[in-house]
PDB file of N, CA, C and O in Angstrom:
ATOM      1  N   MET A   1     126.219  85.927 108.213  1.00  0.00           N
ATOM      2  CA  MET A   1     125.029  85.388 107.604  1.00  0.00           C
ATOM      3  C   MET A   1     125.440  84.563 106.389  1.00  0.00           C
ATOM      4  O   MET A   1     126.276  84.985 105.590  1.00  0.00           O
ATOM      5  N   GLU A   2     124.847  83.395 106.265  1.00  0.00           N
ATOM      6  CA  GLU A   2     125.157  82.544 105.131  1.00  0.00           C
ATOM      7  C   GLU A   2     124.558  83.128 103.857  1.00  0.00           C
ATOM      8  O   GLU A   2     123.572  83.864 103.893  1.00  0.00           O
ATOM      9  N   GLU A   3     125.170  82.786 102.745  1.00  0.00           N
ATOM     10  CA  GLU A   3     124.722  83.296 101.443  1.00  0.00           C
ATOM     11  C   GLU A   3     123.264  82.931 101.175  1.00  0.00           C
ATOM     12  O   GLU A   3     122.500  83.747 100.659  1.00  0.00           O
ATOM     13  N   HIS A   4     122.884  81.711 101.525  1.00  0.00           N
ATOM     14  CA  HIS A   4     121.507  81.252 101.303  1.00  0.00           C
ATOM     15  C   HIS A   4     120.519  82.115 102.098  1.00  0.00           C
ATOM     16  O   HIS A   4     119.487  82.535 101.575  1.00  0.00           O
ATOM     17  N   ASP A   5     120.849  82.370 103.361  1.00  0.00           N
ATOM     18  CA  ASP A   5     119.984  83.205 104.201  1.00  0.00           C
ATOM     19  C   ASP A   5     119.896  84.621 103.647  1.00  0.00           C
ATOM     20  O   ASP A   5     118.820  85.217 103.595  1.00  0.00           O
ATOM     21  N   TYR A   6     121.035  85.145 103.237  1.00  0.00           N
ATOM     22  CA  TYR A   6     121.065  86.491 102.681  1.00  0.00           C
ATOM     23  C   TYR A   6     120.151  86.582 101.457  1.00  0.00           C
ATOM     24  O   TYR A   6     119.405  87.551 101.312  1.00  0.00           O
ATOM     25  N   ASN A   7     120.206  85.584 100.580  1.00  0.00           N
ATOM     26  CA  ASN A   7     119.365  85.591  99.376  1.00  0.00           C
ATOM     27  C   ASN A   7     117.888  85.534  99.732  1.00  0.00           C
ATOM     28  O   ASN A   7     117.071  86.181  99.078  1.00  0.00           O
ATOM     29  N   LYS A   8     117.533  84.767 100.761  1.00  0.00           N
ATOM     30  CA  LYS A   8     116.138  84.699 101.192  1.00  0.00           C
ATOM     31  C   LYS A   8     115.667  86.064 101.687  1.00  0.00           C
ATOM     32  O   LYS A   8     114.570  86.508 101.350  1.00  0.00           O
ATOM     33  N   TYR A   9     116.504  86.728 102.491  1.00  0.00           N
ATOM     34  CA  TYR A   9     116.143  88.051 102.995  1.00  0.00           C
ATOM     35  C   TYR A   9     116.060  89.074 101.867  1.00  0.00           C
ATOM     36  O   TYR A   9     115.167  89.921 101.841  1.00  0.00           O
ATOM     37  N   GLU A  10     116.996  88.979 100.947  1.00  0.00           N
ATOM     38  CA  GLU A  10     117.005  89.906  99.823  1.00  0.00           C
ATOM     39  C   GLU A  10     115.743  89.735  98.970  1.00  0.00           C
ATOM     40  O   GLU A  10     115.161  90.720  98.515  1.00  0.00           O
ATOM     41  N   ASP A  11     115.327  88.496  98.756  1.00  0.00           N
ATOM     42  CA  ASP A  11     114.097  88.226  98.008  1.00  0.00           C
ATOM     43  C   ASP A  11     112.882  88.784  98.746  1.00  0.00           C
ATOM     44  O   ASP A  11     111.993  89.378  98.137  1.00  0.00           O
ATOM     45  N   LEU A  12     112.853  88.587 100.056  1.00  0.00           N
ATOM     46  CA  LEU A  12     111.750  89.099 100.855  1.00  0.00           C
ATOM     47  C   LEU A  12     111.684  90.629 100.786  1.00  0.00           C
ATOM     48  O   LEU A  12     110.605  91.201 100.630  1.00  0.00           O
ATOM     49  N   ILE A  13     112.822  91.273 100.902  1.00  0.00           N
ATOM     50  CA  ILE A  13     112.870  92.732 100.836  1.00  0.00           C
ATOM     51  C   ILE A  13     112.417  93.217  99.458  1.00  0.00           C
ATOM     52  O   ILE A  13     111.707  94.217  99.358  1.00  0.00           O
ATOM     53  N   MET A  14     112.816  92.523  98.409  1.00  0.00           N
ATOM     54  CA  MET A  14     112.398  92.905  97.060  1.00  0.00           C
ATOM     55  C   MET A  14     110.872  92.797  96.917  1.00  0.00           C
ATOM     56  O   MET A  14     110.239  93.675  96.329  1.00  0.00           O
ATOM     57  N   LYS A  15     110.291  91.732  97.450  1.00  0.00           N
ATOM     58  CA  LYS A  15     108.837  91.559  97.392  1.00  0.00           C
ATOM     59  C   LYS A  15     108.131  92.623  98.215  1.00  0.00           C
ATOM     60  O   LYS A  15     107.108  93.163  97.793  1.00  0.00           O
ATOM     61  N   LEU A  16     108.669  92.926  99.384  1.00  0.00           N
ATOM     62  CA  LEU A  16     108.096  93.993 100.210  1.00  0.00           C
ATOM     63  C   LEU A  16     108.135  95.335  99.490  1.00  0.00           C
ATOM     64  O   LEU A  16     107.185  96.114  99.565  1.00  0.00           O
ATOM     65  N   ASP A  17     109.227  95.600  98.800  1.00  0.00           N
ATOM     66  CA  ASP A  17     109.353  96.855  98.076  1.00  0.00           C
ATOM     67  C   ASP A  17     108.344  96.920  96.927  1.00  0.00           C
ATOM     68  O   ASP A  17     107.780  97.981  96.660  1.00  0.00           O
ATOM     69  N   GLN A  18     108.118  95.822  96.263  1.00  0.00           N
ATOM     70  CA  GLN A  18     107.114  95.788  95.199  1.00  0.00           C
ATOM     71  C   GLN A  18     105.715  96.031  95.765  1.00  0.00           C
ATOM     72  O   GLN A  18     104.927  96.779  95.185  1.00  0.00           O
ATOM     73  N   ASP A  19     105.413  95.402  96.893  1.00  0.00           N
ATOM     74  CA  ASP A  19     104.115  95.608  97.533  1.00  0.00           C
ATOM     75  C   ASP A  19     103.963  97.044  98.020  1.00  0.00           C
ATOM     76  O   ASP A  19     102.888  97.635  97.911  1.00  0.00           O
ATOM     77  N   ARG A  20     105.044  97.601  98.555  1.00  0.00           N
ATOM     78  CA  ARG A  20     105.022  98.988  99.019  1.00  0.00           C
ATOM     79  C   ARG A  20     104.748  99.936  97.855  1.00  0.00           C
ATOM     80  O   ARG A  20     103.957 100.871  97.984  1.00  0.00           O
ATOM     81  N   ALA A  21     105.395  99.697  96.730  1.00  0.00           N
ATOM     82  CA  ALA A  21     105.193 100.545  95.548  1.00  0.00           C
ATOM     83  C   ALA A  21     103.763 100.424  95.032  1.00  0.00           C
ATOM     84  O   ALA A  21     103.159 101.422  94.639  1.00  0.00           O
ATOM     85  N   TRP A  22     103.223  99.215  95.032  1.00  0.00           N
ATOM     86  CA  TRP A  22     101.830  98.998  94.605  1.00  0.00           C
ATOM     87  C   TRP A  22     100.870  99.737  95.529  1.00  0.00           C
ATOM     88  O   TRP A  22      99.926 100.381  95.072  1.00  0.00           O
ATOM     89  N   LEU A  23     101.115  99.640  96.816  1.00  0.00           N
ATOM     90  CA  LEU A  23     100.278 100.322  97.795  1.00  0.00           C
ATOM     91  C   LEU A  23     100.317 101.831  97.590  1.00  0.00           C
ATOM     92  O   LEU A  23      99.276 102.487  97.577  1.00  0.00           O
ATOM     93  N   LEU A  24     101.501 102.372  97.433  1.00  0.00           N
ATOM     94  CA  LEU A  24     101.654 103.811  97.224  1.00  0.00           C
ATOM     95  C   LEU A  24     100.963 104.252  95.939  1.00  0.00           C
ATOM     96  O   LEU A  24     100.290 105.282  95.916  1.00  0.00           O
ATOM     97  N   GLU A  25     101.125 103.484  94.883  1.00  0.00           N
ATOM     98  CA  GLU A  25     100.485 103.818  93.602  1.00  0.00           C
ATOM     99  C   GLU A  25      98.964 103.879  93.750  1.00  0.00           C
ATOM    100  O   GLU A  25      98.320 104.791  93.231  1.00  0.00           O
ATOM    101  N   ASN A  26      98.402 102.911  94.454  1.00  0.00           N
ATOM    102  CA  ASN A  26      96.956 102.881  94.632  1.00  0.00           C
ATOM    103  C   ASN A  26      96.470 103.978  95.567  1.00  0.00           C
ATOM    104  O   ASN A  26      95.387 104.527  95.370  1.00  0.00           O
ATOM    105  N   LEU A  27      97.256 104.297  96.574  1.00  0.00           N
ATOM    106  CA  LEU A  27      96.896 105.425  97.440  1.00  0.00           C
ATOM    107  C   LEU A  27      96.894 106.725  96.645  1.00  0.00           C
ATOM    108  O   LEU A  27      96.014 107.566  96.824  1.00  0.00           O
ATOM    109  N   ASP A  28      97.879 106.887  95.768  1.00  0.00           N
ATOM    110  CA  ASP A  28      97.952 108.085  94.930  1.00  0.00           C
ATOM    111  C   ASP A  28      96.771 108.179  93.969  1.00  0.00           C
ATOM    112  O   ASP A  28      96.390 109.276  93.560  1.00  0.00           O
ATOM    113  N   LYS A  29      96.197 107.045  93.609  1.00  0.00           N
ATOM    114  CA  LYS A  29      95.027 107.019  92.728  1.00  0.00           C
ATOM    115  C   LYS A  29      93.734 107.301  93.475  1.00  0.00           C
ATOM    116  O   LYS A  29      92.672 107.410  92.863  1.00  0.00           O
ATOM    117  N   GLY A  30      93.819 107.418  94.797  1.00  0.00           N
ATOM    118  CA  GLY A  30      92.646 107.754  95.595  1.00  0.00           C
ATOM    119  C   GLY A  30      91.866 106.575  96.137  1.00  0.00           C
ATOM    120  O   GLY A  30      90.732 106.741  96.585  1.00  0.00           O
ATOM    121  N   LYS A  31      92.442 105.399  96.106  1.00  0.00           N
ATOM    122  CA  LYS A  31      91.747 104.221  96.637  1.00  0.00           C
ATOM    123  C   LYS A  31      91.788 104.209  98.162  1.00  0.00           C
ATOM    124  O   LYS A  31      92.666 104.801  98.789  1.00  0.00           O
ATOM    125  N   TRP A  32      90.832 103.530  98.722  1.00  0.00           N
ATOM    126  CA  TRP A  32      90.738 103.275 100.169  1.00  0.00           C
ATOM    127  C   TRP A  32      90.761 104.562 100.997  1.00  0.00           C
ATOM    128  O   TRP A  32      91.512 104.677 101.965  1.00  0.00           O
ATOM    129  N   VAL A  33      89.941 105.508 100.608  1.00  0.00           N
ATOM    130  CA  VAL A  33      89.907 106.820 101.260  1.00  0.00           C
ATOM    131  C   VAL A  33      89.680 106.702 102.765  1.00  0.00           C
ATOM    132  O   VAL A  33      90.275 107.450 103.541  1.00  0.00           O
ATOM    133  N   GLU A  34      88.831 105.774 103.180  1.00  0.00           N
ATOM    134  CA  GLU A  34      88.466 105.664 104.588  1.00  0.00           C
ATOM    135  C   GLU A  34      89.623 105.180 105.472  1.00  0.00           C
ATOM    136  O   GLU A  34      89.607 105.406 106.682  1.00  0.00           O
ATOM    137  N   ILE A  35      90.619 104.522 104.885  1.00  0.00           N
ATOM    138  CA  ILE A  35      91.764 104.053 105.680  1.00  0.00           C
ATOM    139  C   ILE A  35      93.089 104.549 105.095  1.00  0.00           C
ATOM    140  O   ILE A  35      94.142 103.949 105.312  1.00  0.00           O
ATOM    141  N   ARG A  36      93.019 105.626 104.369  1.00  0.00           N
ATOM    142  CA  ARG A  36      94.199 106.172 103.688  1.00  0.00           C
ATOM    143  C   ARG A  36      95.340 106.485 104.651  1.00  0.00           C
ATOM    144  O   ARG A  36      96.488 106.130 104.383  1.00  0.00           O
ATOM    145  N   GLU A  37      95.043 107.138 105.755  1.00  0.00           N
ATOM    146  CA  GLU A  37      96.102 107.511 106.705  1.00  0.00           C
ATOM    147  C   GLU A  37      96.821 106.291 107.267  1.00  0.00           C
ATOM    148  O   GLU A  37      98.047 106.287 107.380  1.00  0.00           O
ATOM    149  N   GLU A  38      96.064 105.261 107.617  1.00  0.00           N
ATOM    150  CA  GLU A  38      96.676 104.056 108.168  1.00  0.00           C
ATOM    151  C   GLU A  38      97.546 103.360 107.123  1.00  0.00           C
ATOM    152  O   GLU A  38      98.642 102.893 107.432  1.00  0.00           O
ATOM    153  N   LEU A  39      97.053 103.295 105.886  1.00  0.00           N
ATOM    154  CA  LEU A  39      97.826 102.645 104.829  1.00  0.00           C
ATOM    155  C   LEU A  39      99.070 103.454 104.466  1.00  0.00           C
ATOM    156  O   LEU A  39     100.116 102.885 104.153  1.00  0.00           O
ATOM    157  N   ALA A  40      98.956 104.770 104.509  1.00  0.00           N
ATOM    158  CA  ALA A  40     100.123 105.615 104.240  1.00  0.00           C
ATOM    159  C   ALA A  40     101.184 105.403 105.325  1.00  0.00           C
ATOM    160  O   ALA A  40     102.378 105.367 105.027  1.00  0.00           O
ATOM    161  N   GLU A  41     100.758 105.266 106.557  1.00  0.00           N
ATOM    162  CA  GLU A  41     101.699 104.988 107.654  1.00  0.00           C
ATOM    163  C   GLU A  41     102.348 103.620 107.462  1.00  0.00           C
ATOM    164  O   GLU A  41     103.547 103.466 107.697  1.00  0.00           O
ATOM    165  N   LEU A  42     101.573 102.632 107.040  1.00  0.00           N
ATOM    166  CA  LEU A  42     102.112 101.306 106.751  1.00  0.00           C
ATOM    167  C   LEU A  42     103.165 101.392 105.644  1.00  0.00           C
ATOM    168  O   LEU A  42     104.228 100.780 105.754  1.00  0.00           O
ATOM    169  N   GLU A  43     102.882 102.133 104.596  1.00  0.00           N
ATOM    170  CA  GLU A  43     103.832 102.292 103.497  1.00  0.00           C
ATOM    171  C   GLU A  43     105.125 102.930 103.979  1.00  0.00           C
ATOM    172  O   GLU A  43     106.210 102.501 103.587  1.00  0.00           O
ATOM    173  N   ARG A  44     105.024 103.940 104.816  1.00  0.00           N
ATOM    174  CA  ARG A  44     106.225 104.596 105.361  1.00  0.00           C
ATOM    175  C   ARG A  44     107.037 103.630 106.219  1.00  0.00           C
ATOM    176  O   ARG A  44     108.266 103.616 106.147  1.00  0.00           O
ATOM    177  N   ASN A  45     106.361 102.832 107.023  1.00  0.00           N
ATOM    178  CA  ASN A  45     107.067 101.877 107.878  1.00  0.00           C
ATOM    179  C   ASN A  45     107.763 100.792 107.055  1.00  0.00           C
ATOM    180  O   ASN A  45     108.883 100.393 107.373  1.00  0.00           O
ATOM    181  N   ILE A  46     107.114 100.325 106.018  1.00  0.00           N
ATOM    182  CA  ILE A  46     107.747  99.344 105.135  1.00  0.00           C
ATOM    183  C   ILE A  46     108.985  99.957 104.492  1.00  0.00           C
ATOM    184  O   ILE A  46     110.027  99.310 104.393  1.00  0.00           O
ATOM    185  N   SER A  47     108.864 101.201 104.060  1.00  0.00           N
ATOM    186  CA  SER A  47     109.988 101.894 103.442  1.00  0.00           C
ATOM    187  C   SER A  47     111.166 102.015 104.423  1.00  0.00           C
ATOM    188  O   SER A  47     112.314 101.787 104.041  1.00  0.00           O
ATOM    189  N   LYS A  48     110.890 102.365 105.653  1.00  0.00           N
ATOM    190  CA  LYS A  48     111.937 102.469 106.670  1.00  0.00           C
ATOM    191  C   LYS A  48     112.602 101.113 106.919  1.00  0.00           C
ATOM    192  O   LYS A  48     113.821 101.035 107.072  1.00  0.00           O
ATOM    193  N   LEU A  49     111.809 100.059 106.960  1.00  0.00           N
ATOM    194  CA  LEU A  49     112.338  98.716 107.162  1.00  0.00           C
ATOM    195  C   LEU A  49     113.288  98.339 106.026  1.00  0.00           C
ATOM    196  O   LEU A  49     114.367  97.797 106.263  1.00  0.00           O
ATOM    197  N   ILE A  50     112.882  98.626 104.807  1.00  0.00           N
ATOM    198  CA  ILE A  50     113.715  98.318 103.643  1.00  0.00           C
ATOM    199  C   ILE A  50     115.033  99.087 103.717  1.00  0.00           C
ATOM    200  O   ILE A  50     116.097  98.523 103.463  1.00  0.00           O
ATOM    201  N   ILE A  51     114.965 100.349 104.058  1.00  0.00           N
ATOM    202  CA  ILE A  51     116.176 101.167 104.167  1.00  0.00           C
ATOM    203  C   ILE A  51     117.101 100.625 105.252  1.00  0.00           C
ATOM    204  O   ILE A  51     118.311 100.540 105.041  1.00  0.00           O
ATOM    205  N   ARG A  52     116.555 100.259 106.404  1.00  0.00           N
ATOM    206  CA  ARG A  52     117.386  99.704 107.485  1.00  0.00           C
ATOM    207  C   ARG A  52     118.059  98.413 107.049  1.00  0.00           C
ATOM    208  O   ARG A  52     119.232  98.188 107.349  1.00  0.00           O
ATOM    209  N   PHE A  53     117.323  97.565 106.343  1.00  0.00           N
ATOM    210  CA  PHE A  53     117.906  96.317 105.858  1.00  0.00           C
ATOM    211  C   PHE A  53     119.053  96.603 104.888  1.00  0.00           C
ATOM    212  O   PHE A  53     120.124  96.006 104.991  1.00  0.00           O
ATOM    213  N   GLN A  54     118.823  97.511 103.953  1.00  0.00           N
ATOM    214  CA  GLN A  54     119.850  97.836 102.982  1.00  0.00           C
ATOM    215  C   GLN A  54     121.083  98.452 103.645  1.00  0.00           C
ATOM    216  O   GLN A  54     122.211  98.142 103.263  1.00  0.00           O
ATOM    217  N   GLU A  55     120.874  99.311 104.622  1.00  0.00           N
ATOM    218  CA  GLU A  55     122.009  99.927 105.335  1.00  0.00           C
ATOM    219  C   GLU A  55     122.786  98.886 106.129  1.00  0.00           C
ATOM    220  O   GLU A  55     124.017  98.924 106.154  1.00  0.00           O
ATOM    221  N   SER A  56     122.093  97.962 106.774  1.00  0.00           N
ATOM    222  CA  SER A  56     122.802  96.951 107.569  1.00  0.00           C
ATOM    223  C   SER A  56     123.575  96.005 106.666  1.00  0.00           C
ATOM    224  O   SER A  56     124.648  95.539 107.050  1.00  0.00           O
ATOM    225  N   ASN A  57     123.071  95.709 105.491  1.00  0.00           N
ATOM    226  CA  ASN A  57     123.809  94.858 104.559  1.00  0.00           C
ATOM    227  C   ASN A  57     124.993  95.584 103.961  1.00  0.00           C
ATOM    228  O   ASN A  57     126.020  94.970 103.674  1.00  0.00           O
ATOM    229  N   PHE A  58     124.861  96.874 103.772  1.00  0.00           N
ATOM    230  CA  PHE A  58     125.974  97.665 103.236  1.00  0.00           C
ATOM    231  C   PHE A  58     127.128  97.684 104.239  1.00  0.00           C
ATOM    232  O   PHE A  58     128.294  97.612 103.851  1.00  0.00           O
ATOM    233  N   GLU A  59     126.801  97.781 105.522  1.00  0.00           N
ATOM    234  CA  GLU A  59     127.824  97.800 106.562  1.00  0.00           C
ATOM    235  C   GLU A  59     128.507  96.457 106.712  1.00  0.00           C
ATOM    236  O   GLU A  59     129.682  96.389 107.074  1.00  0.00           O
ATOM    237  N   ASN A  60     127.775  95.387 106.436  1.00  0.00           N
ATOM    238  CA  ASN A  60     128.332  94.023 106.574  1.00  0.00           C
ATOM    239  C   ASN A  60     128.991  93.696 105.275  1.00  0.00           C
ATOM    240  O   ASN A  60     129.541  92.605 105.119  1.00  0.00           O
TER     241      ASN A  60
END
């Protein structure tokens, strides 16, 4: 992977992690009660995606 591509992916992952943290914070505050389970599942999936990206970059 070229350095430029890697930086784009790294920026995207950083933004996703910020959005994931914001989502989790708001869920913890009790927002969106009617769709809480779906949003919690989304947060977990984003977290797994971030971890997979970080692990694959560590191996490379």
